[in-house]
Z-matrix of the N, CA and C atoms (Angstrom, degrees):
N
C 1 1.465
C 2 1.521 1 109.61
N 3 1.364 2 116.21 1 135.83
C 4 1.444 3 120.62 2 -178.46
C 5 1.520 4 111.58 3 -68.62
N 6 1.310 5 114.74 4 145.29
C 7 1.454 6 120.54 5 178.12
C 8 1.533 7 108.98 6 -85.07
N 9 1.342 8 116.39 7 80.70
C 10 1.463 9 121.79 8 -175.09
C 11 1.523 10 110.18 9 -82.31
N 12 1.356 11 118.09 10 128.35
C 13 1.465 12 119.95 11 176.19
C 14 1.522 13 110.21 12 -61.81
N 15 1.305 14 117.49 13 157.67
C 16 1.454 15 119.72 14 178.40
C 17 1.520 16 110.46 15 -67.81
N 18 1.319 17 115.80 16 167.50
C 19 1.467 18 120.70 17 -172.74
C 20 1.522 19 111.83 18 -58.81
N 21 1.324 20 117.90 19 -42.63
C 22 1.466 21 119.92 20 -177.33
C 23 1.521 22 111.08 21 -62.08
N 24 1.312 23 117.01 22 -42.45
C 25 1.452 24 120.52 23 179.61
C 26 1.522 25 110.75 24 -66.23
N 27 1.322 26 116.33 25 -44.78
C 28 1.461 27 120.25 26 178.83
C 29 1.520 28 111.19 27 -62.06
N 30 1.345 29 117.12 28 -37.92
C 31 1.461 30 120.36 29 179.28
C 32 1.530 31 110.48 30 -66.15
N 33 1.322 32 117.12 31 -39.77
C 34 1.459 33 120.90 32 176.63
C 35 1.517 34 111.88 33 -61.09
N 36 1.336 35 116.04 34 -43.88
C 37 1.457 36 120.00 35 176.35
C 38 1.530 37 110.98 36 -62.94
N 39 1.318 38 116.78 37 -37.89
C 40 1.462 39 121.10 38 179.40
C 41 1.523 40 111.11 39 -61.27
N 42 1.334 41 117.46 40 -49.80
C 43 1.458 42 121.18 41 179.96
C 44 1.523 43 110.34 42 -59.29
N 45 1.330 44 115.75 43 -45.61
C 46 1.468 45 120.04 44 178.53
C 47 1.527 46 110.73 45 -58.63
N 48 1.331 47 117.38 46 -43.37
C 49 1.459 48 120.86 47 -176.37
C 50 1.525 49 111.97 48 -68.11
N 51 1.337 50 118.00 49 -35.93
C 52 1.468 51 120.45 50 177.84
C 53 1.526 52 110.39 51 -63.59
N 54 1.327 53 116.34 52 -44.69
C 55 1.466 54 120.14 53 179.29
C 56 1.524 55 110.42 54 -65.28
N 57 1.340 56 116.73 55 -44.96
C 58 1.461 57 120.77 56 179.03
C 59 1.525 58 111.02 57 -61.73
N 60 1.319 59 117.06 58 -44.91
C 61 1.455 60 121.11 59 -178.63
C 62 1.524 61 111.47 60 -63.19
N 63 1.336 62 116.52 61 -43.65
C 64 1.462 63 120.91 62 -179.53
C 65 1.525 64 110.60 63 -65.04
N 66 1.332 65 116.36 64 -47.50
C 67 1.464 66 120.33 65 -177.94
C 68 1.526 67 111.32 66 -64.71
N 69 1.341 68 116.20 67 -41.10
C 70 1.464 69 119.92 68 -178.07
C 71 1.523 70 111.21 69 -68.53
N 72 1.325 71 117.61 70 -41.35
C 73 1.463 72 120.43 71 176.87
C 74 1.520 73 111.03 72 -63.17
N 75 1.329 74 116.64 73 -44.48
C 76 1.466 75 120.50 74 179.44
C 77 1.526 76 110.66 75 -63.21
N 78 1.337 77 116.98 76 -35.50
C 79 1.460 78 120.61 77 179.27
C 80 1.524 79 110.91 78 -65.12
N 81 1.317 80 117.49 79 -41.75
C 82 1.466 81 119.44 80 179.67
C 83 1.528 82 110.91 81 -64.75
N 84 1.326 83 117.07 82 -35.37
C 85 1.469 84 120.25 83 176.57
C 86 1.523 85 110.05 84 -65.15
N 87 1.343 86 116.44 85 -43.87
C 88 1.463 87 121.26 86 -176.62
C 89 1.520 88 112.52 87 -64.11
N 90 1.336 89 117.59 88 -30.76
C 91 1.465 90 119.75 89 -178.57
C 92 1.525 91 112.51 90 -72.81
N 93 1.329 92 117.01 91 -19.14
C 94 1.471 93 122.65 92 -178.87
C 95 1.525 94 112.64 93 59.62
N 96 1.323 95 116.52 94 28.30
C 97 1.462 96 120.75 95 -179.97
C 98 1.524 97 112.45 96 -116.40
N 99 1.321 98 116.57 97 10.17
C 100 1.450 99 120.13 98 177.75
C 101 1.513 100 112.73 99 111.87
N 102 1.320 101 115.72 100 131.28
C 103 1.458 102 122.28 101 -179.28
C 104 1.514 103 110.19 102 -109.08
N 105 1.337 104 115.50 103 170.09
C 106 1.463 105 120.06 104 172.25
C 107 1.526 106 109.07 105 -54.67
N 108 1.299 107 116.73 106 155.16
C 109 1.461 108 121.67 107 -167.96
C 110 1.526 109 112.23 108 -58.14
N 111 1.336 110 117.75 109 -47.17
C 112 1.458 111 119.87 110 -179.93
C 113 1.519 112 111.24 111 -61.84
N 114 1.327 113 116.68 112 -44.24
C 115 1.458 114 120.55 113 -179.12
C 116 1.518 115 110.96 114 -65.39
N 117 1.333 116 116.60 115 -44.53
C 118 1.452 117 120.09 116 178.34
C 119 1.513 118 112.36 117 -59.52
N 120 1.320 119 117.14 118 -40.83
C 121 1.459 120 119.59 119 178.98
C 122 1.524 121 110.82 120 -66.39
N 123 1.342 122 117.52 121 -35.28
C 124 1.461 123 121.08 122 178.59
C 125 1.520 124 111.46 123 -67.46
N 126 1.337 125 116.60 124 -41.19
C 127 1.464 126 120.41 125 178.04
C 128 1.524 127 110.26 126 -60.72
N 129 1.321 128 117.34 127 -43.31
C 130 1.465 129 120.36 128 -179.99
C 131 1.518 130 112.26 129 -71.40
N 132 1.324 131 117.03 130 -34.89
C 133 1.451 132 119.71 131 176.27
C 134 1.529 133 110.46 132 -65.59
N 135 1.333 134 116.91 133 -40.44
C 136 1.464 135 120.87 134 177.22
C 137 1.522 136 110.77 135 -63.75
N 138 1.332 137 115.94 136 -41.00
C 139 1.467 138 120.58 137 178.69
C 140 1.523 139 111.19 138 -64.41
N 141 1.312 140 116.47 139 -38.78
C 142 1.460 141 121.94 140 -179.09
C 143 1.527 142 111.13 141 -69.97
N 144 1.322 143 116.98 142 -44.38
C 145 1.468 144 121.00 143 -174.33
C 146 1.527 145 113.38 144 -90.41
N 147 1.342 146 117.27 145 -9.51
C 148 1.468 147 122.46 146 -178.10
C 149 1.530 148 111.87 147 60.74
N 150 1.316 149 115.26 148 34.44
C 151 1.465 150 122.54 149 173.70
C 152 1.520 151 107.32 150 -106.29
N 153 1.334 152 118.16 151 146.17
C 154 1.462 153 120.91 152 -178.38
C 155 1.528 154 109.85 153 -58.35
N 156 1.337 155 114.87 154 151.74
C 157 1.462 156 119.65 155 -177.37
C 158 1.521 157 111.46 156 -59.94
N 159 1.338 158 116.93 157 -42.85
C 160 1.460 159 119.85 158 -179.37
C 161 1.522 160 112.09 159 -59.62
N 162 1.326 161 116.26 160 -45.72
C 163 1.475 162 120.07 161 179.64
C 164 1.523 163 111.25 162 -68.14
N 165 1.330 164 116.90 163 -38.19
C 166 1.468 165 120.05 164 176.98
C 167 1.522 166 111.13 165 -61.30
N 168 1.333 167 117.01 166 -45.50
C 169 1.460 168 120.84 167 177.40
C 170 1.521 169 111.06 168 -59.61
N 171 1.324 170 116.08 169 -39.66
C 172 1.465 171 120.60 170 -179.78
C 173 1.530 172 111.21 171 -65.14
N 174 1.333 173 116.96 172 -49.73
C 175 1.460 174 120.60 173 -178.44
C 176 1.524 175 111.35 174 -66.42
N 177 1.306 176 116.24 175 -38.93
C 178 1.467 177 122.65 176 176.06
C 179 1.529 178 109.08 177 -57.56
N 180 1.325 179 115.75 178 -44.81
C 181 1.456 180 120.60 179 -179.69
C 182 1.508 181 113.52 180 -63.74
N 183 1.331 182 117.38 181 -36.04
C 184 1.464 183 120.99 182 178.25
C 185 1.529 184 110.06 183 -62.93
N 186 1.326 185 116.67 184 -43.37
C 187 1.468 186 120.56 185 179.66
C 188 1.531 187 110.59 186 -62.22
N 189 1.338 188 117.01 187 -44.58
C 190 1.462 189 120.11 188 -179.49
C 191 1.528 190 110.95 189 -68.64
N 192 1.322 191 117.54 190 -31.91
C 193 1.467 192 121.11 191 175.05
C 194 1.529 193 110.65 192 -57.34
N 195 1.314 194 116.28 193 -43.61
C 196 1.470 195 120.93 194 178.70
C 197 1.524 196 110.27 195 -65.74
N 198 1.348 197 116.92 196 -41.18
C 199 1.463 198 120.67 197 177.42
C 200 1.520 199 111.06 198 -59.75
N 201 1.329 200 116.90 199 -40.55
C 202 1.468 201 120.36 200 179.14
C 203 1.521 202 111.76 201 -59.56
N 204 1.329 203 116.07 202 -40.25
C 205 1.459 204 119.31 203 179.35
C 206 1.526 205 111.07 204 -64.24
N 207 1.322 206 116.50 205 -38.00
C 208 1.459 207 119.92 206 178.62
C 209 1.531 208 110.75 207 -65.87
N 210 1.337 209 117.23 208 -38.90
C 211 1.468 210 120.58 209 179.76
C 212 1.522 211 111.83 210 -68.78
N 213 1.329 212 116.56 211 -33.17
C 214 1.459 213 119.52 212 177.45
C 215 1.526 214 112.06 213 -67.21
N 216 1.325 215 116.49 214 -27.35
C 217 1.455 216 120.29 215 179.31
C 218 1.505 217 114.17 216 83.12
N 219 1.311 218 117.50 217 4.73
C 220 1.461 219 122.48 218 177.11
C 221 1.528 220 107.16 219 -159.90
N 222 1.332 221 116.69 220 161.74
C 223 1.463 222 119.54 221 179.31
C 224 1.518 223 109.48 222 -82.37
N 225 1.321 224 114.68 223 117.02
C 226 1.461 225 121.65 224 178.55
C 227 1.524 226 107.24 225 -106.53
N 228 1.327 227 117.27 226 97.83
C 229 1.460 228 120.95 227 -174.64
C 230 1.518 229 112.41 228 -60.75
N 231 1.341 230 115.85 229 -41.70
C 232 1.461 231 119.24 230 -179.86
C 233 1.518 232 110.81 231 -60.18
N 234 1.329 233 116.38 232 -46.17
C 235 1.460 234 120.76 233 -178.49
C 236 1.527 235 110.97 234 -66.84
N 237 1.315 236 116.83 235 -40.29
C 238 1.464 237 121.46 236 179.76
C 239 1.527 238 110.28 237 -60.42
N 240 1.325 239 116.38 238 -49.00
C 241 1.464 240 120.65 239 -179.60
C 242 1.523 241 110.66 240 -66.03
N 243 1.340 242 116.51 241 -39.54
C 244 1.460 243 120.07 242 -178.29
C 245 1.519 244 111.05 243 -63.48
N 246 1.333 245 117.56 244 -40.48
C 247 1.464 246 120.39 245 177.54
C 248 1.524 247 111.20 246 -61.46
N 249 1.326 248 116.54 247 -43.55
C 250 1.459 249 120.21 248 179.94
C 251 1.524 250 111.72 249 -67.44
N 252 1.343 251 116.85 250 -37.15
C 253 1.461 252 120.17 251 178.73
C 254 1.525 253 111.88 252 -64.94
N 255 1.333 254 116.54 253 -30.82
C 256 1.463 255 119.10 254 -178.84
C 257 1.523 256 111.86 255 -75.41
N 258 1.316 257 117.42 256 -43.80
C 259 1.458 258 119.01 257 -168.14
C 260 1.528 259 113.35 258 -70.50
N 261 1.331 260 118.47 259 -24.34
C 262 1.468 261 119.09 260 -178.10
C 263 1.529 262 111.71 261 -65.83
N 264 1.344 263 119.89 262 -57.07
C 265 1.472 264 117.64 263 178.42
C 266 1.516 265 112.56 264 -67.33
N 267 1.338 266 117.57 265 -40.20
C 268 1.458 267 120.13 266 -177.31
C 269 1.524 268 111.66 267 -61.05
N 270 1.319 269 117.25 268 -47.53
C 271 1.460 270 121.14 269 -174.61
C 272 1.520 271 111.89 270 -57.70
N 273 1.323 272 115.65 271 -46.74
C 274 1.463 273 118.27 272 -175.92
C 275 1.521 274 112.50 273 -84.39
N 276 1.339 275 117.99 274 -22.91
C 277 1.466 276 119.44 275 172.05
C 278 1.525 277 110.78 276 -64.32
N 279 1.325 278 117.23 277 -41.44
C 280 1.467 279 119.84 278 177.33
C 281 1.520 280 110.34 279 -57.40
N 282 1.325 281 116.33 280 -46.07
C 283 1.459 282 120.33 281 -178.37
C 284 1.533 283 111.40 282 -64.02
N 285 1.329 284 117.48 283 -47.41
C 286 1.458 285 119.88 284 -173.81
C 287 1.524 286 112.78 285 -78.34
N 288 1.335 287 118.45 286 -33.20
C 289 1.461 288 119.30 287 173.40
C 290 1.520 289 109.83 288 -67.20
N 291 1.331 290 116.16 289 -29.80
C 292 1.462 291 119.94 290 174.30
C 293 1.520 292 111.79 291 -58.63
N 294 1.339 293 117.11 292 -38.04
C 295 1.465 294 120.02 293 176.26
C 296 1.526 295 110.52 294 -62.23
N 297 1.337 296 117.15 295 -36.43
C 298 1.463 297 120.84 296 178.78
C 299 1.524 298 110.98 297 -65.19
N 300 1.349 299 116.68 298 -45.48
C 301 1.463 300 119.00 299 178.13
C 302 1.529 301 110.66 300 -62.14
N 303 1.330 302 116.97 301 -37.95
C 304 1.464 303 119.76 302 177.13
C 305 1.526 304 110.54 303 -64.36
N 306 1.331 305 116.87 304 -39.43
C 307 1.463 306 121.25 305 178.19
C 308 1.519 307 111.41 306 -61.98
N 309 1.335 308 117.02 307 -34.68
C 310 1.456 309 121.88 308 175.42
C 311 1.528 310 112.16 309 -76.88
N 312 1.334 311 116.23 310 -1.87
C 313 1.466 312 123.30 311 178.00
C 314 1.535 313 112.69 312 63.03
N 315 1.331 314 115.18 313 36.58
C 316 1.469 315 119.84 314 175.55
C 317 1.533 316 111.11 315 -58.51
N 318 1.348 317 119.34 316 -42.19
C 319 1.468 318 118.48 317 -179.11
C 320 1.525 319 113.90 318 -62.87
N 321 1.338 320 117.96 319 -20.51
C 322 1.466 321 121.34 320 -177.37
C 323 1.522 322 113.29 321 -92.23
N 324 1.315 323 118.42 322 -2.83
C 325 1.466 324 121.02 323 -179.27
C 326 1.524 325 110.71 324 -68.06
N 327 1.340 326 117.13 325 157.02
C 328 1.471 327 119.67 326 174.02
C 329 1.530 328 111.46 327 -61.64
N 330 1.319 329 114.75 328 167.81
C 331 1.458 330 120.37 329 -173.29
C 332 1.523 331 113.12 330 -59.39
N 333 1.331 332 118.06 331 -48.21
C 334 1.460 333 120.13 332 -174.26
C 335 1.530 334 112.63 333 -61.31
N 336 1.350 335 119.94 334 -48.87
C 337 1.475 336 118.68 335 176.40
C 338 1.531 337 112.63 336 -60.08
N 339 1.333 338 117.36 337 -38.14
C 340 1.472 339 119.37 338 178.56
C 341 1.521 340 111.19 339 -66.49
N 342 1.328 341 116.75 340 -35.97
C 343 1.462 342 120.39 341 178.21
C 344 1.527 343 110.61 342 -64.84
N 345 1.325 344 116.54 343 -43.54
C 346 1.464 345 120.44 344 178.56
C 347 1.522 346 110.52 345 -63.36
N 348 1.330 347 117.09 346 -44.37
C 349 1.464 348 121.22 347 178.86
C 350 1.525 349 111.36 348 -65.15
N 351 1.323 350 116.49 349 -35.60
C 352 1.458 351 120.33 350 178.27
C 353 1.524 352 110.99 351 -62.43
N 354 1.334 353 116.49 352 -46.54
C 355 1.468 354 120.39 353 179.06
C 356 1.525 355 110.35 354 -65.02
N 357 1.329 356 117.59 355 -42.44
C 358 1.464 357 120.33 356 177.45
C 359 1.529 358 110.87 357 -60.26
N 360 1.327 359 116.68 358 -39.72
C 361 1.463 360 120.11 359 177.80
C 362 1.518 361 111.71 360 -62.76
N 363 1.323 362 116.86 361 -43.28
C 364 1.460 363 120.35 362 179.90
C 365 1.523 364 111.77 363 -66.84
N 366 1.330 365 116.78 364 -37.89
C 367 1.465 366 119.81 365 174.90
C 368 1.528 367 110.17 366 -63.67
N 369 1.334 368 116.75 367 -39.38
C 370 1.458 369 120.78 368 178.27
C 371 1.517 370 112.36 369 -63.79
N 372 1.329 371 116.63 370 -40.36
C 373 1.466 372 120.56 371 177.63
C 374 1.528 373 110.54 372 -60.68
N 375 1.320 374 116.84 373 -49.54
C 376 1.465 375 120.73 374 -177.86
C 377 1.525 376 111.16 375 -62.12
N 378 1.334 377 116.82 376 -42.45
C 379 1.463 378 120.07 377 179.44
C 380 1.523 379 111.04 378 -65.24
N 381 1.345 380 117.07 379 -41.28
C 382 1.462 381 120.87 380 -179.70
C 383 1.527 382 111.34 381 -63.16
N 384 1.331 383 115.93 382 -42.75
C 385 1.466 384 119.60 383 179.00
C 386 1.523 385 110.33 384 -62.48
N 387 1.317 386 116.85 385 -43.44
C 388 1.465 387 120.70 386 177.83
C 389 1.526 388 110.95 387 -58.47
N 390 1.331 389 116.68 388 -43.10
C 391 1.464 390 120.72 389 -177.08
C 392 1.522 391 111.02 390 -63.81
N 393 1.333 392 117.38 391 -51.09
C 394 1.465 393 115.75 392 -174.33
C 395 1.517 394 113.29 393 -80.69
N 396 1.324 395 117.88 394 -18.56
C 397 1.459 396 118.16 395 170.20
C 398 1.525 397 110.16 396 -67.29
N 399 1.320 398 117.33 397 -37.56
C 400 1.459 399 120.36 398 177.60
C 401 1.525 400 111.72 399 -70.31
N 402 1.339 401 117.21 400 -35.70
C 403 1.472 402 119.88 401 175.86
C 404 1.523 403 110.16 402 -63.81
N 405 1.344 404 116.86 403 -43.87
C 406 1.458 405 123.84 404 177.73
C 407 1.531 406 112.26 405 51.92
N 408 1.327 407 116.06 406 42.54
C 409 1.469 408 120.83 407 171.64
C 410 1.524 409 108.90 408 -94.01
N 411 1.312 410 116.45 409 -61.67
C 412 1.458 411 121.83 410 167.63
C 413 1.522 412 107.04 411 -134.09
N 414 1.332 413 116.80 412 153.62
C 415 1.450 414 120.53 413 -178.98
C 416 1.517 415 110.03 414 -142.45
N 417 1.344 416 115.19 415 150.66
C 418 1.455 417 119.47 416 171.32
C 419 1.527 418 107.58 417 -62.83
N 420 1.318 419 118.17 418 135.59
C 421 1.472 420 119.54 419 -178.14
C 422 1.517 421 113.39 420 -58.94
N 423 1.343 422 118.20 421 -31.90
C 424 1.463 423 119.55 422 178.80
C 425 1.522 424 111.08 423 -61.90
N 426 1.321 425 116.31 424 -43.20
C 427 1.455 426 120.08 425 -179.38
C 428 1.528 427 111.36 426 -81.37
N 429 1.319 428 117.02 427 -27.45
C 430 1.458 429 120.17 428 174.69
C 431 1.523 430 109.78 429 -64.79
N 432 1.335 431 116.64 430 -32.80
C 433 1.466 432 120.54 431 175.09
C 434 1.517 433 109.97 432 -57.76
N 435 1.337 434 116.57 433 -48.54
C 436 1.462 435 120.58 434 177.45
C 437 1.523 436 111.22 435 -62.26
N 438 1.324 437 116.09 436 -39.45
C 439 1.464 438 121.38 437 -179.66
C 440 1.528 439 111.69 438 -63.36
N 441 1.337 440 116.64 439 -44.62
C 442 1.463 441 121.40 440 178.48
C 443 1.528 442 110.24 441 -63.37
N 444 1.337 443 115.90 442 -46.32
C 445 1.455 444 119.37 443 178.21
C 446 1.527 445 110.87 444 -60.38
N 447 1.329 446 116.46 445 -41.74
C 448 1.461 447 121.63 446 -175.24
C 449 1.523 448 111.99 447 -63.34
N 450 1.321 449 117.41 448 -46.84
C 451 1.457 450 119.77 449 -172.57
C 452 1.529 451 113.54 450 -99.54
N 453 1.325 452 119.05 451 -17.99
C 454 1.457 453 120.25 452 179.97
C 455 1.520 454 112.03 453 -93.65
N 456 1.343 455 116.46 454 -32.96
C 457 1.456 456 119.85 455 -172.54
C 458 1.529 457 114.99 456 -122.29
N 459 1.346 458 118.01 457 -24.82
C 460 1.463 459 119.89 458 -166.89
C 461 1.528 460 113.69 459 -119.76
N 462 1.326 461 116.90 460 25.04
C 463 1.464 462 122.64 461 170.34
C 464 1.533 463 113.36 462 55.55
N 465 1.327 464 116.88 463 34.33
C 466 1.454 465 121.68 464 174.41
C 467 1.517 466 115.38 465 82.20
N 468 1.323 467 119.28 466 9.04
C 469 1.467 468 121.61 467 -177.95
C 470 1.531 469 110.57 468 -78.98
N 471 1.339 470 116.48 469 111.00
C 472 1.464 471 121.01 470 179.83
C 473 1.523 472 111.20 471 -66.96
N 474 1.339 473 117.42 472 -38.29
C 475 1.462 474 120.68 473 -175.24
C 476 1.523 475 111.45 474 -68.26
N 477 1.332 476 117.32 475 -49.88
C 478 1.466 477 120.33 476 -179.00
C 479 1.530 478 110.84 477 -65.42
N 480 1.328 479 117.07 478 -40.01
C 481 1.460 480 120.47 479 178.90
C 482 1.521 481 111.16 480 -62.38
N 483 1.337 482 116.73 481 -40.61
C 484 1.459 483 119.94 482 -179.82
C 485 1.524 484 111.02 483 -64.54
N 486 1.321 485 116.73 484 -44.45
C 487 1.465 486 120.31 485 178.53
C 488 1.528 487 111.17 486 -61.97
N 489 1.308 488 117.66 487 -43.04
C 490 1.462 489 121.32 488 -179.37
C 491 1.524 490 110.87 489 -64.60
N 492 1.320 491 116.86 490 -40.74
C 493 1.462 492 120.28 491 -177.90
C 494 1.517 493 112.27 492 -70.87
N 495 1.342 494 118.05 493 -13.94
C 496 1.465 495 120.86 494 179.21
C 497 1.529 496 113.18 495 -77.69
N 498 1.320 497 118.37 496 -10.24
C 499 1.466 498 119.64 497 -176.81
C 500 1.535 499 113.09 498 -58.94
N 501 1.355 500 120.29 499 -46.28
C 502 1.470 501 118.68 500 178.53
C 503 1.527 502 113.91 501 -62.24
N 504 1.349 503 120.63 502 -48.42
C 505 1.458 504 118.48 503 -179.61
C 506 1.530 505 113.52 504 -66.42
N 507 1.322 506 117.87 505 -33.92
C 508 1.460 507 119.64 506 176.71
C 509 1.525 508 110.91 507 -63.70
N 510 1.322 509 115.60 508 -37.04
C 511 1.467 510 119.91 509 176.50
C 512 1.522 511 110.60 510 -63.65
N 513 1.330 512 117.06 511 -43.90
C 514 1.467 513 121.68 512 178.45
C 515 1.527 514 110.62 513 -61.26
N 516 1.324 515 117.51 514 -41.43
C 517 1.464 516 121.49 515 179.61
C 518 1.532 517 110.56 516 -61.05
N 519 1.318 518 117.00 517 -45.49
C 520 1.467 519 121.00 518 -179.04
C 521 1.525 520 110.59 519 -64.87
N 522 1.331 521 117.01 520 -46.75
C 523 1.464 522 120.69 521 -179.29
C 524 1.525 523 110.65 522 -63.66
N 525 1.333 524 117.36 523 -40.83
C 526 1.463 525 121.14 524 179.03
C 527 1.521 526 111.19 525 -62.50
N 528 1.322 527 116.14 526 -39.53
C 529 1.460 528 119.60 527 179.22
C 530 1.528 529 111.11 528 -62.51
N 531 1.331 530 116.58 529 -44.61
C 532 1.464 531 119.44 530 179.50
C 533 1.531 532 111.44 531 -67.46
N 534 1.335 533 117.09 532 -28.78
C 535 1.463 534 120.42 533 -179.40
C 536 1.520 535 113.06 534 -79.17
N 537 1.340 536 117.21 535 -34.95
C 538 1.468 537 120.82 536 -174.35
C 539 1.520 538 114.11 537 -109.57
N 540 1.326 539 117.13 538 -22.27
C 541 1.452 540 120.74 539 -178.86
C 542 1.512 541 114.66 540 83.57
N 543 1.336 542 117.42 541 3.94
C 544 1.459 543 120.40 542 178.31
C 545 1.531 544 109.29 543 -151.43
N 546 1.317 545 115.33 544 167.22
C 547 1.449 546 121.79 545 179.22
C 548 1.521 547 109.79 546 -128.42
N 549 1.317 548 115.82 547 146.57
C 550 1.464 549 122.47 548 174.68
C 551 1.529 550 108.55 549 -124.38
N 552 1.337 551 115.65 550 151.44
C 553 1.474 552 122.49 551 177.16
C 554 1.524 553 112.50 552 58.31
N 555 1.325 554 115.60 553 26.32
C 556 1.460 555 121.44 554 176.75
C 557 1.519 556 107.84 555 -122.64
N 558 1.326 557 117.18 556 127.72
C 559 1.454 558 119.93 557 -178.41
C 560 1.516 559 110.77 558 175.10
N 561 1.322 560 115.31 559 -142.01
C 562 1.458 561 120.65 560 -178.37
C 563 1.527 562 111.26 561 -53.98
N 564 1.333 563 116.89 562 -47.47
C 565 1.458 564 120.69 563 -176.83
C 566 1.512 565 112.62 564 -60.95
N 567 1.333 566 116.60 565 -34.55
C 568 1.462 567 120.35 566 178.90
C 569 1.526 568 110.72 567 -66.70
N 570 1.330 569 115.77 568 -44.34
C 571 1.462 570 119.70 569 177.69
C 572 1.522 571 110.53 570 -63.39
N 573 1.323 572 116.86 571 -41.60
C 574 1.463 573 121.25 572 178.38
C 575 1.526 574 110.25 573 -59.63
N 576 1.346 575 116.21 574 -44.78
C 577 1.460 576 120.08 575 -179.78
C 578 1.529 577 111.42 576 -64.93
N 579 1.329 578 116.49 577 -42.18
C 580 1.462 579 120.16 578 179.38
C 581 1.522 580 111.60 579 -59.03
N 582 1.318 581 115.67 580 -41.21
C 583 1.456 582 120.32 581 -175.52
C 584 1.527 583 112.12 582 -80.69
N 585 1.332 584 116.36 583 -40.35
C 586 1.459 585 119.23 584 -163.94
C 587 1.520 586 116.53 585 -117.10
N 588 1.352 587 119.42 586 -15.10
C 589 1.459 588 117.88 587 -170.58
C 590 1.523 589 112.98 588 -62.94
N 591 1.331 590 117.26 589 -41.17
C 592 1.461 591 118.96 590 179.09
C 593 1.521 592 111.73 591 -61.15
N 594 1.335 593 116.00 592 -41.80
C 595 1.459 594 119.73 593 179.24
C 596 1.521 595 111.25 594 -66.17
N 597 1.343 596 116.76 595 -38.79
C 598 1.470 597 120.25 596 178.93
C 599 1.529 598 110.13 597 -66.32
N 600 1.321 599 117.20 598 -38.10
C 601 1.462 600 120.39 599 175.78
C 602 1.523 601 110.36 600 -61.13
N 603 1.342 602 116.31 601 -45.66
C 604 1.460 603 119.49 602 178.76
C 605 1.515 604 111.79 603 -61.27
N 606 1.347 605 116.62 604 -40.13
C 607 1.463 606 121.14 605 177.29
C 608 1.522 607 109.89 606 -64.95
N 609 1.340 608 116.36 607 -42.10
C 610 1.469 609 120.84 608 -178.99
C 611 1.523 610 111.83 609 -63.07
N 612 1.329 611 116.91 610 -33.39
C 613 1.468 612 120.65 611 178.02
C 614 1.527 613 111.20 612 -53.34
N 615 1.323 614 116.40 613 -33.75
C 616 1.467 615 121.00 614 -172.91
C 617 1.529 616 113.52 615 -104.78
N 618 1.351 617 117.22 616 -13.23
C 619 1.461 618 118.71 617 -172.98
C 620 1.527 619 114.42 618 -125.65
N 621 1.320 620 118.64 619 -18.01
C 622 1.465 621 121.62 620 177.01
C 623 1.528 622 107.48 621 -102.77
N 624 1.329 623 116.91 622 109.51
C 625 1.470 624 121.91 623 -172.38
C 626 1.539 625 110.13 624 49.46
N 627 1.329 626 117.84 625 62.33
C 628 1.464 627 121.26 626 -172.62
C 629 1.521 628 114.05 627 -62.78
N 630 1.332 629 117.82 628 -19.80
C 631 1.461 630 119.19 629 178.71
C 632 1.530 631 111.83 630 -74.50
N 633 1.332 632 117.32 631 -11.89
C 634 1.461 633 121.45 632 177.36
C 635 1.524 634 108.52 633 -85.19
N 636 1.333 635 117.16 634 105.02
C 637 1.457 636 121.35 635 -173.22
C 638 1.526 637 111.02 636 -96.79
N 639 1.332 638 116.59 637 161.95
C 640 1.463 639 121.24 638 179.46
C 641 1.527 640 111.28 639 -68.10
N 642 1.335 641 114.78 640 131.01
C 643 1.460 642 122.06 641 174.82
C 644 1.528 643 106.90 642 -103.05
N 645 1.341 644 116.69 643 90.90
C 646 1.467 645 120.95 644 -167.08
C 647 1.525 646 113.46 645 -111.12
N 648 1.299 647 118.43 646 12.14
C 649 1.466 648 119.86 647 -172.51
C 650 1.513 649 113.31 648 -62.63
N 651 1.341 650 117.70 649 -31.87
C 652 1.461 651 120.73 650 -176.54
C 653 1.522 652 110.36 651 -67.54
N 654 1.339 653 116.93 652 -43.66
C 655 1.451 654 119.91 653 179.77
C 656 1.521 655 110.90 654 -69.91
N 657 1.325 656 116.75 655 -44.26
C 658 1.451 657 120.48 656 -175.25
C 659 1.527 658 112.23 657 -67.12
N 660 1.310 659 117.30 658 -22.03
C 661 1.464 660 120.49 659 -177.34
C 662 1.513 661 112.45 660 -72.42
N 663 1.336 662 118.27 661 -10.29
C 664 1.460 663 120.43 662 -174.10
C 665 1.517 664 110.61 663 -133.14
N 666 1.321 665 118.28 664 63.05
C 667 1.452 666 121.50 665 176.31
C 668 1.527 667 109.05 666 -71.46
N 669 1.327 668 117.42 667 145.98
C 670 1.452 669 119.61 668 176.37
C 671 1.520 670 110.17 669 -67.21
N 672 1.293 671 114.97 670 152.26
C 673 1.471 672 120.15 671 -179.39
C 674 1.511 673 110.58 672 -67.93
């Protein structure tokens, strides 16, 4: 039996991870050197549709929430509500923390400091996802997609699940490019995330708050026939 922290401890980790995830994603956007794949696709979708980033992230999350239900093969009310509960604060925290990074003039820094901050932001994103996936109280639907794939279909492999879950945002990035003729928040950081984020998440599972174990009973209870 997994050594699951009590609810209060898990909730504390959850709040910390939401703030870390929002700040780290916003930091990668501010550096203009490439964001994690989901974030980069959201920035380009917002640019294409002329909708604010916060609202785009929110609507994007609703669509992925529905996809998660289809992958589960049944309606999971708890999971559906949890996905919606996550995306509201996260979506607008990314947007408003982005204003803070702009106020600090992160976009105006020389290349080397921005590169270092970009990598730190991507490491923060991966660590945050690992933390709240292990808490499994509420999750962003984008990362819950990876979580469902990882434990329902891919035998717990963080790397393969991450690559598989990137198919929707990569599609959005390509379509946005053809629609607008340019890309934003896509670059070195995006390539780094594509190659390494799943591995960093797996490493974080064992080294970032290692006493926080995966609470996977909900996914494991519904294996496909």
